[in-house]
N, C-alpha and C positions, 0 to 999 in steps of 0.2 A: 135092790138097791136101793139104798136110800136117793132120796132131792136131794141138788145142792143146798146149807140151808137149811136144809130140817134140823139138823143139828147145830147144837151150837160147837163141835168140830173144825167144823170146813173153815170158818176167820181164823182158829184158832192154829191151822197148821196156812194153812198162811198166811198169817200172821208170821206163825214159825221160820217155813222160805223164806220169807220176804226179808223175815234179818237173819238169811247167812246159814240158818241151822241144815246139817244134811237131812236128808228125808227121816232118815233112823232117829236124828234128837231134833223135828219137827215132831212125830209122829208122837215119842215120848211126850212131848209135851202141852201135846191136845188134847195124848187121854187117849190115843189109836194104838191099835198093833199099825209095827210092821207091815203088815201086809194090805191091810186099807191101808192107810198110807196113799202105795202105789196103786191100787182100786181106785181110788180118788183119783191117784195122777195119771190113767190112764181113761178119769171122764171123763171124755172131750168141754163139757158144759164144765165138771172142775177146770180141768186147763186153762177153756178162757177168758175164767175168772180169777184166774193169778193172771195170768199176762196183762188183762184186766191192770191190778190189783197196784203189781210192777210197773201197768206205761203209768197209772198217776200220783207212783213212788217216784218217777225220773222227774216225770212232771212237777212235783215239787223242789228234789232235789233241785234241776234245772232254775224255779221258780225265785231260789232263794243264792244260787250262786248269785244267778243272771243281779239281786235286787241289794248283797251284799260287794259283791265285784264290781258291780259299775262307776265306784265311784271312786278305787284303786286302777282299775283298766286308763281310764280316766289321767290320774295322779298320773299315773308312769305315762303313759300319751305325753301328756303333757311337762315330764324332767324329758324325755326324747329329744323335742319338738327346740326343748330349751338349748341342750349336747347341739343339737346338729344347729344351731344360728353361726352365720359367719358372725363373729364376733373381732 
């Protein structure tokens, strides 16, 4: 069995899966047979690599949301506070 990362296919398979492709579509996009894609997914090292990639992607998404949404949240809080103030 080939080691993770020894071919360019593993990175392509991971990227396609992270992009939401089905295993069948991800295999096709990565230039792999469906059987090989499932063999990769059965490999604990590959699964760990995929899980790490998912976690890194999630962290980036959260970071972008926090950076872009922080001002919006503060604006909404200010509006709510203003609306609640006795008048």
